[in-house]
N, CA, C and O of each residue as an XYZ file, in Angstrom:
964
protein
N    -110.907     75.362     14.799
C    -111.737     74.632     14.333
C    -111.294     73.661     13.644
O    -110.541     73.729     12.673
N    -111.878     72.473     14.267
C    -111.192     71.256     12.810
C    -112.777     71.143     11.284
O    -112.714     70.409     10.298
N    -113.743     71.926     11.562
C    -114.261     71.960     10.971
C    -115.633     71.029     10.638
O    -116.080     70.461      9.642
N    -116.026     71.196     11.990
C    -117.225     70.214     12.787
C    -118.863     70.920     11.714
O    -120.032     70.728     12.048
N    -118.595     71.369     10.995
C    -119.534     72.280      9.643
C    -121.049     72.252     10.366
O    -122.122     71.933      9.854
N    -120.673     72.835     12.155
C    -122.258     73.146     12.365
C    -122.475     72.115     12.329
O    -121.614     71.251     12.496
N    -123.867     71.845     12.068
C    -124.344     72.339     13.065
C    -124.960     71.114     13.888
O    -124.837     70.022     13.333
N    -125.615     71.133     15.147
C    -126.183     69.951     15.669
C    -127.763     69.906     15.509
O    -128.254     71.033     15.576
N    -128.508     69.075     15.350
C    -129.792     68.649     14.407
C    -130.375     67.995     15.495
O    -130.147     66.789     15.398
N    -131.250     68.361     16.826
C    -131.368     67.366     18.077
C    -129.912     67.469     18.934
O    -129.202     68.276     19.534
N    -129.990     66.181     18.579
C    -128.085     65.564     19.450
C    -127.368     65.288     18.909
O    -126.180     65.216     19.227
N    -128.090     64.929     17.445
C    -126.962     64.522     16.359
C    -125.740     65.569     15.238
O    -125.893     66.605     14.591
N    -125.117     65.077     15.358
C    -124.014     66.177     13.843
C    -124.748     66.186     12.687
O    -124.885     65.209     11.952
N    -125.149     67.099     12.539
C    -125.471     67.241     10.294
C    -124.545     66.281      9.989
O    -124.783     65.094      9.766
N    -123.221     66.964      9.987
C    -122.186     66.926      8.922
C    -120.750     67.158      9.408
O    -120.649     68.232     10.000
N    -119.742     66.537      9.336
C    -118.388     67.230      9.441
C    -117.564     66.537      8.312
O    -117.920     65.880      7.334
N    -116.273     66.928      8.810
C    -115.461     67.071      7.361
C    -113.849     67.515      8.647
O    -113.700     68.598      9.213
N    -113.138     66.591      8.734
C    -111.850     66.937      9.668
C    -111.349     67.152      8.834
O    -111.989     68.196      8.959
N    -110.541     67.318      7.619
C    -109.525     68.285      6.960
C    -110.383     69.574      7.053
O    -109.909     70.452      6.333
N    -111.311     69.892      7.606
C    -111.793     71.441      7.193
C    -111.247     71.909      7.752
O    -111.073     71.281      8.796
N    -110.473     73.319      7.712
C    -110.281     74.262      8.383
C    -108.254     73.867      9.105
O    -107.465     74.445      9.853
N    -108.261     72.596      8.289
C    -106.444     72.574      8.911
C    -106.102     71.899      7.793
O    -106.894     71.437      6.971
N    -104.690     71.829      7.754
C    -103.692     70.917      6.952
C    -102.899     70.254      7.244
O    -101.924     69.792      6.651
N    -103.421     70.132      8.562
C    -102.525     68.801      9.213
C    -103.107     67.373      9.677
O    -102.727     66.600     10.556
N    -104.144     67.313      8.781
C    -104.809     65.757      9.158
C    -104.458     65.129      7.831
O    -104.852     65.164      6.666
N    -103.296     64.387      8.744
C    -102.585     63.284      7.685
C    -103.364     62.266      6.850
O    -103.379     62.318      5.620
N    -104.330     60.881      7.915
C    -104.926     59.641      7.456
C    -106.315     59.499      7.845
O    -106.382     58.575      8.657
N    -106.987     59.799      7.713
C    -108.654     59.428      7.826
C    -108.881     58.220      7.561
O    -109.558     57.827      6.611
N    -108.444     57.676      8.215
C    -109.678     55.997      8.024
C    -111.498     56.435      8.625
O    -112.134     56.494      9.678
N    -111.645     56.599      7.509
C    -113.504     57.244      8.179
C    -114.599     55.685      7.816
O    -114.594     54.923      6.849
N    -115.412     55.707      9.030
C    -115.912     54.517      9.502
C    -116.733     54.970      8.296
O    -117.083     56.113      8.000
N    -117.054     53.343      7.409
C    -117.895     52.578      6.766
C    -117.732     53.832      5.677
O    -118.768     54.464      5.471
N    -116.417     54.296      4.889
C    -116.109     54.902      3.535
C    -115.163     54.100      2.962
O    -114.236     53.668      3.646
N    -115.265     53.852      1.851
C    -114.086     53.187      0.931
C    -113.511     51.948      1.663
O    -112.321     51.937      1.976
N    -114.113     51.180      1.869
C    -113.501     50.217      3.231
C    -113.653     48.899      2.677
O    -114.821     48.556      2.495
N    -112.924     48.233      2.425
C    -112.897     46.836      1.868
C    -111.331     45.677      2.460
O    -110.185     45.894      2.855
N    -112.040     44.673      2.246
C    -110.900     43.797      2.679
C    -109.399     43.918      2.078
O    -108.465     43.602      2.814
N    -109.098     44.452      0.516
C    -107.824     44.656      0.089
C    -107.297     46.034      0.671
O    -106.177     46.106      1.176
N    -108.243     47.245      0.570
C    -108.017     48.759      0.848
C    -108.701     49.446      1.595
O    -109.915     49.271      1.485
N    -108.200     50.523      2.673
C    -109.184     51.335      3.286
C    -108.848     52.775      2.940
O    -107.899     53.385      3.432
N    -109.794     53.320      1.961
C    -109.484     54.576      1.549
C    -109.582     55.648      2.532
O    -110.524     55.764      3.316
N    -108.126     56.777      2.436
C    -107.613     57.899      3.028
C    -108.424     58.746      2.753
O    -108.398     59.071      1.566
N    -109.592     59.559      3.742
C    -110.649     60.275      3.333
C    -109.889     62.006      3.961
O    -110.423     63.084      4.220
N    -108.568     61.565      4.001
C    -107.790     63.274      4.725
C    -107.544     63.899      3.246
O    -107.156     65.066      3.203
N    -107.759     63.146      1.950
C    -107.543     64.102      1.020
C    -105.860     63.812      0.449
O    -105.339     64.289     -0.559
N    -105.288     62.933      1.398
C    -103.828     62.926      0.884
C    -103.719     61.788      0.460
O    -102.627     61.222      0.441
N    -105.119     61.081     -0.075
C    -104.218     59.662     -1.002
C    -103.322     58.562     -0.167
O    -102.624     57.681     -0.668
N    -103.559     58.894      1.526
C    -102.502     58.293      1.989
C    -103.220     56.538      2.073
O    -102.674     55.957      3.011
N    -104.250     55.623      1.354
C    -104.749     54.845      1.518
C    -103.811     53.757      2.459
O    -102.582     53.749      2.515
N    -104.905     52.698      3.294
C    -104.061     51.787      3.770
C    -104.218     50.218      2.714
O    -105.279     49.594      2.742
N    -103.595     49.968      2.254
C    -103.651     48.515      1.569
C    -102.898     47.363      1.484
O    -101.671     47.454      1.440
N    -103.690     45.832      1.443
C    -102.657     44.502      1.548
C    -103.436     43.909      0.390
O    -104.645     43.706      0.274
N    -102.712     43.749     -0.200
C    -102.764     42.679     -1.678
C    -103.005     40.927     -1.287
O    -103.755     40.089     -1.787
N    -102.290     40.871     -0.493
C    -102.357     39.441     -0.017
C    -103.574     39.119      1.177
O    -103.929     39.472      2.302
N    -103.901     38.256      0.150
C    -105.574     37.574      1.090
C    -105.172     37.098      2.302
O    -105.931     37.347      3.239
N    -103.971     36.349      2.583
C    -104.131     35.646      3.902
C    -103.712     36.703      4.717
O    -103.760     36.399      5.909
N    -103.273     37.968      4.468
C    -103.212     38.993      5.328
C    -104.258     39.644      5.780
O    -104.307     40.020      6.951
N    -105.124     39.837      5.007
C    -106.455     40.907      5.221
C    -107.627     40.647      5.839
O    -108.392     39.730      5.543
N    -107.772     41.433      6.679
C    -108.488     41.425      7.865
C    -110.122     41.701      6.990
O    -110.251     42.096      5.832
N    -111.357     41.306      8.090
C    -112.338     41.308      7.615
C    -113.110     42.945      8.015
O    -112.971     43.695      8.981
N    -113.968     43.028      6.736
C    -114.539     43.782      7.624
C    -115.946     43.906      8.055
O    -116.895     43.243      7.636
N    -115.962     44.992      9.092
C    -117.189     44.707     10.135
C    -116.912     45.959     10.950
O    -115.822     46.518     11.074
N    -117.970     46.275     11.436
C    -118.668     47.676     12.122
C    -118.183     48.463     11.802
O    -117.525     49.098     12.627
N    -118.221     48.914     10.338
C    -117.538     50.360      9.454
C    -116.014     50.018      9.412
O    -115.322     50.747      8.702
N    -115.534     49.209      9.948
C    -114.136     49.387      9.536
C    -113.364     48.260      9.518
O    -114.133     47.412      9.066
N    -112.166     47.657      9.763
C    -111.462     46.024      9.548
C    -111.460     45.179     11.445
O    -111.382     45.614     12.595
N    -111.595     43.808     10.784
C    -111.712     43.137     12.173
C    -110.295     42.880     11.937
O    -109.998     42.438     10.827
N    -109.123     43.135     13.018
C    -107.961     42.035     12.223
C    -107.986     40.797     13.361
O    -108.781     40.815     14.301
N    -107.323     40.063     13.218
C    -106.896     38.608     13.894
C    -105.524     38.570     13.975
O    -104.910     38.775     12.927
N    -104.748     38.301     15.236
C    -103.928     38.333     15.464
C    -103.174     36.962     14.934
O    -102.076     36.794     14.405
N    -104.066     36.197     15.246
C    -103.910     34.534     14.251
C    -103.528     34.173     12.845
O    -103.198     33.139     12.263
N    -103.718     35.537     12.504
C    -103.604     35.489     10.843
C    -102.960     36.463      9.953
O    -103.054     36.812      8.776
N    -102.323     36.735     10.908
C    -101.053     37.828     10.193
C    -102.019     38.953      9.781
O    -101.687     39.207      8.623
N    -102.890     39.642     10.069
C    -103.986     41.035      9.526
C    -102.872     42.457      9.443
O    -102.608     43.037     10.496
N    -102.455     42.790      8.533
C    -102.196     44.176      8.615
C    -101.922     45.103      6.993
O    -101.878     44.703      5.830
N    -101.803     46.259      7.515
C    -102.326     46.944      6.005
C    -100.931     47.852      5.829
O    -100.399     48.300      6.844
N    -100.498     48.044      4.840
C     -99.635     49.518      4.596
C    -100.103     50.588      4.027
O    -101.049     50.541      3.241
N     -99.513     51.645      4.347
C     -99.956     53.231      4.736
C     -98.934     53.244      2.846
O     -97.793     52.899      2.538
N    -100.197     53.868      1.973
C     -99.435     54.318      1.076
C     -97.857     55.200      0.846
O     -97.003     54.934      0.001
N     -97.816     56.312      1.897
C     -97.091     56.920      2.332
C     -96.808     57.408      3.704
O     -97.564     58.110      4.376
N     -95.456     56.891      4.103
C     -95.248     56.858      5.683
C     -95.697     58.798      6.110
O     -95.667     59.845      5.463
N     -96.036     58.453      7.386
C     -96.111     59.778      7.962
C     -95.072     59.771      9.147
O     -94.954     59.063     10.147
N     -94.346     60.872      8.626
C     -93.151     61.406      9.331
C     -93.106     62.285     10.405
O     -93.287     63.388      9.890
N     -92.953     62.449     11.741
C     -93.562     63.567     12.773
C     -91.984     63.783     13.070
O     -91.352     62.798     13.453
N     -91.471     64.732     12.949
C     -89.824     64.876     13.488
C     -90.080     64.921     15.236
O     -91.057     64.816     15.977
N     -88.511     65.154     15.413
C     -88.415     65.528     16.970
C     -89.289     66.855     17.325
O     -89.602     67.710     16.497
N     -89.672     66.874     18.905
C     -90.339     68.268     19.059
C     -91.548     68.318     18.618
O     -92.393     68.892     19.306
N     -91.895     67.744     17.406
C     -93.134     67.741     16.572
C     -94.295     67.171     17.380
O     -94.185     66.167     18.084
N     -95.369     67.849     17.238
C     -96.685     67.497     18.163
C     -97.536     66.122     17.425
O     -96.896     65.915     16.394
N     -98.203     65.529     17.467
C     -98.833     64.706     17.040
C    -100.433     64.279     17.960
O    -100.610     64.459     19.165
N    -101.190     63.834     17.217
C    -102.528     63.760     17.623
C    -103.161     62.141     16.718
O    -103.231     62.091     15.490
N    -103.592     60.858     17.719
C    -104.172     60.016     16.996
C    -105.181     59.902     17.803
O    -104.912     59.933     19.004
N    -106.620     59.740     17.390
C    -107.618     59.210     17.676
C    -108.173     58.310     17.018
O    -108.189     58.492     15.801
N    -108.800     57.073     17.541
C    -109.106     55.050     17.064
C    -110.311     55.136     18.039
O    -110.417     55.430     19.229
N    -111.042     54.820     17.213
C    -112.480     54.058     17.849
C    -112.161     52.478     17.983
O    -112.496     51.936     16.930
N    -111.804     51.852     18.605
C    -111.751     50.081     18.391
C    -112.914     49.091     19.309
O    -113.817     49.471     20.054
N    -112.622     48.118     19.045
C    -112.972     46.844     19.874
C    -111.481     46.141     19.933
O    -110.776     45.924     18.947
N    -111.135     45.812     21.390
C    -110.169     44.342     21.393
C    -111.061     43.844     21.564
O    -112.236     44.114     21.813
N    -110.231     42.716     21.362
C    -110.746     41.400     21.062
C    -109.765     40.177     22.087
O    -110.252     39.154     22.568
N    -108.773     40.480     22.189
C    -107.686     39.252     23.296
C    -107.298     40.961     24.108
O    -107.730     42.111     24.191
N    -105.945     39.879     24.664
C    -105.057     40.745     25.814
C    -103.344     40.042     25.185
O    -102.256     39.944     25.753
N    -103.739     39.726     23.997
C    -102.474     40.390     23.172
C    -101.723     41.825     22.802
O    -102.082     42.831     22.190
N    -101.096     41.618     23.149
C     -99.907     42.893     22.979
C     -99.847     43.017     21.656
O     -98.939     42.539     20.976
N    -101.140     43.888     21.062
C    -101.084     43.527     19.944
C    -100.537     45.317     19.886
O    -100.423     46.056     20.865
N    -100.273     45.666     18.458
C     -99.560     46.874     17.650
C    -100.620     47.625     16.603
O    -100.764     47.410     15.399
N    -101.026     48.183     17.105
C    -101.621     49.691     16.281
C    -101.035     50.208     14.885
O    -101.548     49.995     13.786
N    -100.471     50.555     15.005
C     -99.506     51.468     14.525
C     -97.649     51.212     14.635
O     -97.206     50.889     15.737
N     -96.773     51.362     13.575
C     -95.590     50.759     13.601
C     -95.057     51.350     12.451
O     -95.733     51.614     11.457
N     -93.569     51.616     12.592
C     -92.663     52.142     11.290
C     -92.386     50.884     10.366
O     -92.155     51.142      9.185
N     -92.382     50.013     10.623
C     -92.266     48.571      9.767
C     -90.988     47.715     10.754
O     -90.470     46.649     10.420
N     -90.726     48.361     11.796
C     -89.585     47.749     12.426
C     -89.784     47.579     13.895
O     -89.536     46.533     14.494
N     -90.233     48.636     14.422
C     -90.846     48.831     15.949
C     -92.592     49.323     16.259
O     -93.374     49.935     15.532
N     -92.732     48.850     17.419
C     -94.021     49.037     17.787
C     -94.108     50.605     17.921
O     -93.332     51.033     18.776
N     -94.671     51.320     17.448
C     -95.023     53.211     17.781
C     -96.274     53.087     18.211
O     -96.584     54.266     18.381
N     -97.398     52.314     18.563
C     -98.462     52.699     19.946
C     -99.020     51.318     19.609
O     -99.445     50.864     18.547
N     -98.856     50.625     21.188
C     -98.894     49.253     21.150
C    -100.285     49.280     22.592
O    -100.324     50.172     23.439
N    -101.376     47.981     22.527
C    -101.769     47.948     23.884
C    -100.745     46.685     24.396
O    -100.358     45.737     23.713
N    -100.474     46.944     25.639
C     -99.657     46.091     26.229
C    -100.321     44.982     27.121
O     -99.949     43.810     27.181
N    -101.767     45.771     28.064
C    -102.056     45.051     28.341
C    -103.709     46.031     28.482
O    -103.822     46.975     27.699
N    -104.873     45.757     29.451
C    -106.169     46.601     29.171
C    -105.634     47.794     29.922
O    -106.213     48.852     29.679
N    -104.959     47.819     30.510
C    -104.619     48.902     31.599
C    -103.101     49.808     31.221
O    -102.642     50.828     31.737
N    -102.550     48.873     30.014
C    -101.633     49.842     29.737
C    -100.941     49.574     28.156
O    -100.739     48.463     27.666
N    -100.568     51.227     27.355
C    -100.570     51.529     26.328
C     -98.954     51.534     26.156
O     -98.145     51.484     27.082
N     -98.603     51.618     24.491
C     -96.724     51.773     25.076
C     -96.423     52.502     23.155
O     -96.466     51.960     22.051
N     -96.081     54.203     23.706
C     -95.803     54.806     22.373
C     -94.216     54.811     22.513
O     -93.618     54.941     23.581
N     -93.513     54.613     21.003
C     -92.488     54.137     20.735
C     -91.768     55.155     19.726
O     -92.342     55.259     18.642
N     -90.572     55.947     19.904
C     -90.061     56.849     19.439
C     -88.946     56.703     18.802
O     -88.604     55.545     19.039
N     -88.041     57.276     18.015
C     -86.749     56.830     17.771
C     -86.145     58.862     17.575
O     -86.565     59.734     16.815
N     -84.519     58.917     19.168
C     -84.538     59.839     18.578
C     -83.402     60.070     17.806
O     -82.896     59.079     17.279
N     -82.681     61.605     17.548
C     -82.111     61.595     16.471
C     -80.723     60.497     16.478
O     -80.206     60.141     15.420
N     -80.319     60.123     17.569
C     -79.475     59.054     17.694
C     -79.670     57.930     17.263
O     -78.738     57.133     17.368
N     -80.672     57.576     16.766
C     -81.588     55.996     16.506
C     -81.820     55.545     17.741
O     -82.211     54.379     17.683
N     -81.759     55.918     18.744
C     -82.441     55.110     20.242
C     -83.536     55.404     19.961
O     -83.973     56.460     19.502
N     -84.308     53.965     20.372
C     -85.720     53.856     20.673
C     -86.001     54.670     22.207
O     -85.103     54.603     23.046
N     -87.282     55.438     22.533
C     -87.998     56.018     23.458
C     -88.797     55.404     23.617
O     -89.669     55.474     22.751
N     -89.045     54.375     24.839
C     -90.227     53.694     24.704
C     -91.193     54.609     26.244
O     -90.799     54.720     27.405
N     -92.275     55.028     25.725
C     -93.417     55.797     26.727
C     -94.639     54.671     27.266
O     -95.678     54.251     26.759
N     -94.014     54.459     28.404
C     -95.382     53.428     28.425
C     -96.430     54.488     29.759
O     -96.110     55.245     30.675
N     -97.879     53.938     29.138
C     -98.939     55.411     30.244
C     -99.734     53.928     30.802
O    -100.415     53.221     30.059
N     -99.515     53.686     32.059
C    -100.388     52.712     32.735
C    -101.247     53.517     33.598
O    -101.018     54.623     34.089
N    -102.378     52.694     33.708
C    -103.692     52.880     34.837
C    -104.162     52.085     35.844
O    -104.139     50.854     35.816
N    -104.612     52.796     36.782
C    -104.646     51.598     38.033
C    -106.046     50.628     37.445
O    -106.358     49.772     38.272
N    -106.699     50.626     36.495
C    -108.045     49.810     36.528
C    -107.854     49.445     34.695
O    -107.090     50.149     34.035
N    -108.552     48.416     34.109
C    -108.303     47.857     33.284
C    -109.616     49.097     31.823
O    -110.708     48.818     31.328
N    -109.122     49.789     31.735
C    -109.783     51.219     31.087
C    -110.088     50.630     29.604
O    -111.011     51.155     28.981
N    -109.340     49.534     28.988
C    -109.432     49.100     27.985
C    -109.487     47.414     27.663
O    -108.760     46.523     27.223
N    -111.041     47.644     28.263
C    -111.443     46.371     28.844
C    -112.051     45.784     27.227
O    -112.706     46.550     26.521
N    -111.764     44.489     26.823
C    -112.031     43.438     25.726
C    -113.282     43.632     25.674
O    -114.012     43.945     26.615
N    -113.788     43.321     23.768
C    -115.161     43.339     23.534
C    -116.126     44.537     23.724
O    -117.352     44.574     23.835
N    -115.023     45.660     23.724
C    -115.878     46.602     24.483
C    -115.608     48.407     23.621
O    -114.844     49.322     23.927
N    -116.565     48.281     22.570
C    -115.739     49.745     21.830
C    -116.195     50.947     22.359
O    -117.261     51.203     22.919
N    -114.784     51.977     21.983
C    -114.361     52.967     23.126
C    -113.543     53.634     21.749
O    -113.210     53.070     20.707
N    -113.320     55.398     22.284
C    -112.738     55.682     21.399
C    -111.206     56.470     22.229
O    -111.133     57.094     23.287
N    -110.400     56.197     21.468
C    -108.952     56.339     21.955
C    -107.999     57.838     21.422
O    -107.154     57.925     20.531
N    -108.368     58.569     22.070
C    -107.647     59.715     21.687
C    -105.845     60.025     22.845
O    -105.681     60.163     24.057
N    -104.870     60.015     21.663
C    -103.570     59.905     22.413
C    -103.284     61.725     21.613
O    -103.854     62.265     20.664
N    -102.428     62.101     22.315
C    -101.935     63.852     21.870
C    -100.782     63.997     22.466
O    -100.583     63.647     23.629
N     -99.977     64.495     21.761
C     -98.624     64.605     21.961
C     -98.368     66.445     21.725
O     -98.311     66.951     20.605
N     -98.276     67.024     22.677
C     -97.608     68.863     22.228
C     -96.166     68.366     21.857
O     -95.444     67.387     22.043
N     -96.142     69.993     21.020
C     -94.873     69.940     20.654
C     -93.836     71.171     21.582
O     -94.108     72.244     22.120
N     -92.501     70.330     21.421
C     -91.570     71.336     21.886
C     -91.016     70.070     22.480
O     -91.483     68.940     22.335
N     -89.604     70.536     23.396
C     -88.690     69.682     23.866
C     -89.650     69.219     25.243
O     -89.368     68.130     25.743
N     -90.612     69.909     25.772
C     -91.235     70.070     26.947
C     -92.175     69.453     26.671
O     -92.942     69.592     27.624
N     -92.883     68.469     25.511
C     -94.072     67.884     25.157
C     -94.469     67.491     26.538
O     -93.818     67.487     27.582
N     -96.025     67.077     26.213
C     -96.998     66.508     27.099
C     -98.158     65.462     26.028
O     -98.787     65.630     24.984
N     -97.925     64.189     27.179
C     -98.788     63.043     26.120
C     -99.939     63.884     27.139
O     -99.834     64.782     27.975
N    -100.960     63.159     26.641
C    -102.835     63.040     27.012
C    -103.541     62.236     26.464
O    -103.990     62.316     25.320
N    -103.713     61.301     27.323
C    -104.553     60.117     27.081
C    -106.175     60.251     27.288
O    -106.848     60.607     28.256
N    -106.492     59.841     26.047
C    -108.756     60.040     26.699
C    -109.230     58.915     26.037
O    -108.882     58.518     24.925
N    -110.233     58.316     26.964
C    -111.077     57.655     26.690
C    -112.218     57.877     26.400
O    -112.850     57.730     27.446
N    -113.078     58.223     25.382
C    -114.533     58.431     25.587
C    -114.601     59.987     25.657
O    -115.694     60.546     25.746
N    -113.324     60.748     25.612
C    -113.759     62.163     25.733
C    -113.259     62.452     27.045
O    -113.150     63.670     27.188
N    -112.915     61.803     28.054
C    -112.295     61.801     29.243
C    -110.931     61.633     29.223
O    -110.358     60.717     28.633
N    -110.278     62.709     30.010
C    -108.712     62.332     30.257
C    -108.405     61.162     31.897
O    -108.630     61.138     33.107
N    -107.744     60.342     30.766
C    -107.389     59.140     31.702
C    -105.569     59.687     33.180
O    -104.617     60.352     32.772
N    -105.610     59.460     33.816
C    -104.775     59.953     34.530
C    -104.101     58.759     34.925
O    -104.546     57.786     35.534
N    -102.583     59.060     34.336
C    -101.636     57.595     34.753
C    -100.875     57.390     36.158
O    -100.502     58.214     36.993
N    -100.782     55.978     36.109
C    -100.011     55.542     37.201
C     -98.750     55.483     36.805
O     -98.064     54.770     36.072
N     -98.553     56.920     37.842
C     -97.004     57.295     37.733
C     -95.947     55.827     38.578
O     -94.737     55.838     38.353
N     -96.405     54.939     39.287
C     -95.538     53.911     39.862
C     -95.370     52.900     38.484
O     -94.385     52.164     38.418
N     -96.367     52.912     37.419
C     -96.103     51.900     36.649
C     -96.225     52.440     35.369
O     -96.595     51.722     34.440
N     -95.914     53.814     35.181
C     -95.612     53.786     34.297
C     -94.214     54.266     33.269
O     -93.523     53.424     33.842
N     -93.715     54.582     32.757
C     -92.273     55.157     32.555
C     -92.333     56.047     31.200
O     -93.181     56.011     30.308
N     -91.572     56.580     31.276
C     -91.166     58.158     30.091
C     -92.337     59.032     30.286
O     -92.117     60.070     29.663
N     -93.812     59.089     31.037
C     -94.775     59.687     30.465
C     -94.834     61.173     31.232
O     -95.784     61.953     31.172
N     -93.679     61.359     31.914
C     -93.701     63.280     32.366
C     -93.443     63.924     31.353
O     -92.872     63.389     30.403
N     -93.798     65.169     31.346
C     -93.365     66.110     30.479
C     -92.310     65.950     29.998
O     -91.636     65.052     30.503
N     -91.786     66.630     28.987
C     -90.642     66.709     28.271
C     -89.866     64.913     28.304
O     -88.681     64.924     27.971
N     -90.338     63.758     28.597
C     -89.722     62.848     28.648
C     -89.595     62.320     26.918
O     -88.520     62.016     26.403
N     -90.441     62.304     26.460
C     -90.108     61.853     25.284
C     -90.624     62.071     23.681
O     -91.250     61.336     22.918
N     -90.032     63.502     23.534
C     -90.810     64.615     22.232
C     -89.797     64.084     20.906
O     -89.666     64.942     20.033
N     -89.107     62.833     20.674
C     -88.684     62.200     19.315
C     -89.235     61.763     18.498
O     -90.406     61.447     18.705
N     -88.693     61.565     17.307
C     -89.490     61.367     16.090
C     -90.272     59.684     15.894
O     -89.931     58.578     16.314
N     -91.290     60.088     15.168
C     -92.142     58.742     14.876
C     -92.412     58.706     13.089
O     -92.671     59.690     12.396
N     -92.313     57.745     12.774
C     -92.373     57.022     11.357
C     -93.638     55.977     11.123
O     -93.369     54.780     11.019
N     -94.827     56.358     11.052
C     -95.565     55.581     10.666
C     -95.630     55.109      9.755
O     -95.332     55.896      8.857
N     -96.069     53.419      9.136
C     -96.094     53.237      8.360
C     -96.650     51.858      7.798
O     -96.910     51.394      6.688
N     -96.700     51.465      9.032
C     -98.227     49.715      8.849
C     -99.300     50.399      9.764
O     -99.279     51.420     10.451
N    -100.228     49.461      9.516
C    -101.241     49.650     10.484
C    -101.526     48.038     10.628
O    -101.729     47.262      9.695
N    -101.481     47.667     12.308
C    -102.190     46.454     12.451
C    -101.047     45.507     12.669
O    -101.202     44.485     13.339
N    -100.196     45.746     12.257
C     -98.699     44.532     13.012
C     -97.291     46.200     13.455
O     -97.252     47.427     13.360
N     -96.369     44.965     13.957
C     -95.093     45.677     14.107
C     -94.260     45.560     13.284
O     -93.127     46.008     13.461
N     -94.605     44.963     12.244
C     -93.555     44.773     10.881
C     -94.176     43.854     10.101
O     -93.204     43.261      9.634
N     -95.037     43.391      9.693
C     -96.228     42.118      9.133
C     -95.512     41.107      9.870
O     -96.470     40.354     10.046
N     -94.619     40.567     10.390
C     -94.510     39.256     11.033
C     -94.862     39.199     12.400
O     -94.643     38.165     13.031
N     -95.315     40.056     12.864
C     -95.478     39.813     14.442
C     -96.456     40.992     15.338
O     -96.696     42.027     14.717
N     -96.801     40.923     16.202
C     -97.226     41.445     17.246
C     -98.358     42.641     16.882
O     -98.533     43.837     17.111
N     -99.166     41.265     15.995
C    -100.309     41.792     15.367
C    -101.581     42.143     16.752
O    -101.668     41.622     17.863
N    -102.317     43.078     16.189
C    -103.363     43.826     16.763
C    -104.691     42.495     16.408
O    -104.917     42.015     15.298
N    -105.327     42.181     17.574
C    -106.414     41.555     17.657
C    -107.838     42.490     17.722
O    -107.976     43.037     18.816
N    -108.500     42.660     17.118
C    -110.116     43.235     17.241
C    -110.152     44.186     16.169
O    -109.349     44.060     15.245
N    -111.216     45.380     16.182
C    -112.275     45.687     15.257
C    -111.482     47.232     14.998
O    -111.735     47.763     16.080
N    -110.744     48.176     14.277
C    -110.353     49.214     14.264
C    -111.713     49.718     13.486
O    -112.058     49.142     12.454
N    -112.580     50.973     14.100
C    -113.853     51.643     13.575
C    -113.371     52.298     13.032
O    -113.684     52.018     11.875
N    -112.576     53.291     13.016
C    -112.133     54.557     12.496
C    -110.689     54.887     12.980
O    -110.143     54.359     13.949
N    -110.097     55.930     12.083
C    -108.409     56.153     12.860
C    -108.547     57.480     12.186
O    -109.279     57.576     11.200
N    -107.964     58.394     12.601
C    -107.267     59.649     12.259
C    -105.860     60.391     12.955
O    -105.770     60.673     14.150
N    -104.956     60.599     12.082
C    -103.701     61.146     12.666
C    -103.657     62.429     12.164
O    -104.213     62.696     11.098
N    -103.144     63.138     12.716
C    -102.841     64.731     12.508
C    -100.994     64.567     12.819
O    -100.493     63.606     13.401
N    -100.226     65.755     12.267
C     -99.135     65.679     12.244
C     -98.876     67.028     13.695
O     -97.829     67.554     14.073
N     -99.872     67.161     14.040
C     -99.387     68.623     15.246
C    -100.080     67.728     15.701
O    -100.648     66.755     15.206
N     -99.871     68.663     17.965
C    -100.419     68.278     18.708
C    -101.749     69.806     19.088
O    -101.612     70.990     19.395
N    -103.230     68.669     18.780
C    -104.095     69.557     19.057
C    -104.605     70.355     19.830
O    -104.642     69.999     21.008
N    -105.275     71.932     19.413
C    -105.580     72.372     20.709
C    -106.829     71.540     21.412
O    -107.344     70.472     21.081
N    -107.252     72.853     23.016
C    -108.051     71.777     23.608
C    -109.558     72.006     22.799
O    -110.408     71.179     23.128
N    -110.022     73.106     21.705
C    -111.151     73.416     21.563
C    -110.971     71.894     20.263
O    -111.987     71.292     19.918
N    -110.106     71.646     19.921
C    -109.734     70.789     18.590
C    -109.908     69.355     18.807
O    -110.280     68.514     17.988
N    -109.519     69.171     20.281
C    -109.649     67.943     20.700
C    -110.640     67.203     20.727
O    -110.820     66.048     20.342
N    -111.704     68.440     21.532
C    -113.343     68.591     22.125
C    -113.895     68.418     20.947
O    -114.343     67.302     20.684
N    -113.959     69.166     20.268
C    -114.792     68.596     18.611
C    -114.311     67.409     17.846
O    -115.032     66.935     16.968
N    -113.430     67.022     18.051
C    -112.974     65.535     17.538
C    -113.362     64.521     18.553
O    -113.749     63.476     18.031
N    -113.370     64.524     19.710
C    -113.902     63.824     20.867
C    -115.700     63.764     20.615
O    -116.420     62.766     20.626
N    -116.054     65.110     20.410
C    -117.543     65.022     20.441
C    -118.118     64.167     19.131
O    -118.939     63.259     19.257
N    -117.620     64.549     17.985
C    -118.181     64.203     16.819
C    -117.918     62.325     16.942
O    -118.893     61.577     16.886
N    -116.545     61.802     17.103
C    -116.480     60.609     17.295
C    -117.086     59.505     18.147
O    -116.883     58.292     18.202
N    -117.971     60.408     18.852
C    -118.458     60.191     20.579
C    -119.863     60.248     19.531
O    -120.139     59.069     19.310
N    -120.532     60.856     19.039
C    -121.778     60.449     18.453
C    -122.066     60.009     17.274
O    -123.168     59.659     16.852
N    -121.204     60.027     16.817
C    -121.535     59.181     15.680
C    -121.534     57.816     15.968
O    -122.503     57.106     15.702
N    -120.122     57.238     16.696
C    -120.253     55.859     17.100
C    -120.871     55.038     18.315
O    -120.829     53.834     18.566
N    -121.661     56.478     19.210
C    -122.616     55.828     19.862
C    -121.768     55.542     21.356
O    -121.940     54.584     22.110
N    -120.881     56.595     21.511
C    -120.320     55.990     22.618
C    -120.519     57.150     24.006
O    -120.100     56.852     25.125
């Protein structure tokens, strides 16, 4: 369990601590907690805050998080990189509102997009193998599941091992990829490494995300079925999804 600290009172969780019961929560940008235009405090206990000292590149505080504008170069640097090795699992949970169809990058290593919205029906995960080659996984769907101006919970989980498996969920429901328009999304096709260093852009000069990040968490392991259910249940309840 991820430490949902029990219990449910009526239909609402009375408390939650995502870091309780696991040492693998690397970053937690908690909604309405320690967020300013210059800095969003990391609630994971790792002090891996995201910061931006240049006023022109700062997002506005909105919806308990940060409202990024692609036209204004908004982006933030992590205090310390999050390093995912080859064959290592990981999980990313994000509560977002997309505000344009710009192919915006949510997370990067400062040189390449590691998690990017390509369109309203396609996301991209890019890793780098031990030879330095970028491996792109495009996960596409048959409808516009990531519509504009609608807050939603996106969870991406990669299991550990060379036979890794990506799972993509929206608001707690698993999405089925369209294999005709996806690439490298099948089991074992992208087990390579990732280094997360930037939030909201590819490298600080392009591929900016346009929308609100209400909450974000990254784990350096693939979560279990129970853990995924706990995270989805909590974030859906907190954000009214």
